[in-house]
N, C-alpha and C positions, 0 to 999 in steps of 0.2 A: 432415880435415873431417867433420862430423855429416851424416848424411842430409839436413838441411836446408838444406846449404852454406855452413853457417857454421863458422869456426874453432874449435877447443875451445882453452882457456885452462889451460895446464899452472901448478900453484902448487907450488913445493917447500915443504914445511915446513922451516923450521931454516936455510934458505939465507942465506949471509951479505949483508947490505945491500951496497949500493954505497957505497964511501968517500966521505966529502965529504957525505953527505946532511944537507940543512938542518934536519930534524927528528928528530935521534938523541934518546934519551931524555935524556942530560945538558943538552942545549939545551933542550929541554921543562921539565925540571924547573927550571933557571935562569930562563926566561922565566916560569914559574908563581910561582917565590918573588918575583922582583921585581914581578910585577903584583900578588901579594897583599899586598906591602910598600907599593906605591903606593896600593893601595886602603885599606889601612889607615892610611896618613898623611893621607888625604884625610879619611875617618870621623874621625878624633882632631880634626884641624883645624877640622872642621865642629861637631864636639861642644863644644870649645872657644869658637869664635865664637858659638854658640847659648847657652851656658851662662856668658858673660862677665859677667852681672849676677847670677849665682847663687851669689857669695860667701859670702853667708849663708842659702843654702837647707837644707832639713833633710836634703838627699840629701849623703852624703860625696863622691861621685863629680863632682857638679856644683859642690861649693866646690872639689874639685882641679883640676877644668877651669877654673875661673875663675881658680884662682892662676897656671895655666900663660897663660893670655891676659893676666894684669895683669903677669906678669915679662916680656913682650915690650914693655911700654908704660911706661916709667918717666916718672914725673911726680911733682911734689910732692904732688898730690892722691892719686895711687896711694900713696905712702907713707904718707899720713895714714890712708887706708882700711884698708892692710896692718896697722897698729898697732892700729886699733880691733878688725880680724878676729883678730888674736893673742891679744888681751885675752877675745874672745868664744868662741873656739873651744875645744871641750873634749876632742877627741880630739888625744892627743899626738903623732902622725904628723903629722896636717894643721897642728898648730901649728908644728912643726918646719920642715915646708916653707912655712907663712907666713914664718917667721924667715930663712928661705933667700932668699926672694923678696925679702924688705923688705932685706937686707944688699944683694942685686944690684941694687935699685932705686936704694939710696942710693949706692952705688959707680957707677951711671950718671950720678948727678947732680952728683958732684963733679967 
């Protein structure tokens, strides 16, 4: 005991942890990874939803988000819109993605 009547706490550096600790490094890393993955999915989903009308935007990322949004909503109107988009799009990568989405939409309608 100290002169003030308190117990001193002894900390041993490098002492092994108790087995079964709920907050060991592996679990914390897994929790951080899963948390980051969940946040990333929510952000991407909101981005797609916000830019669903951005198919003819001047920003390529907005066009990509709009393609993702449209791929989940197959309809005859979506197919017509995608055909117009493919003719309009100047970037080969986005044009190719538009063709993939159009094939997906057409297959869903059959």
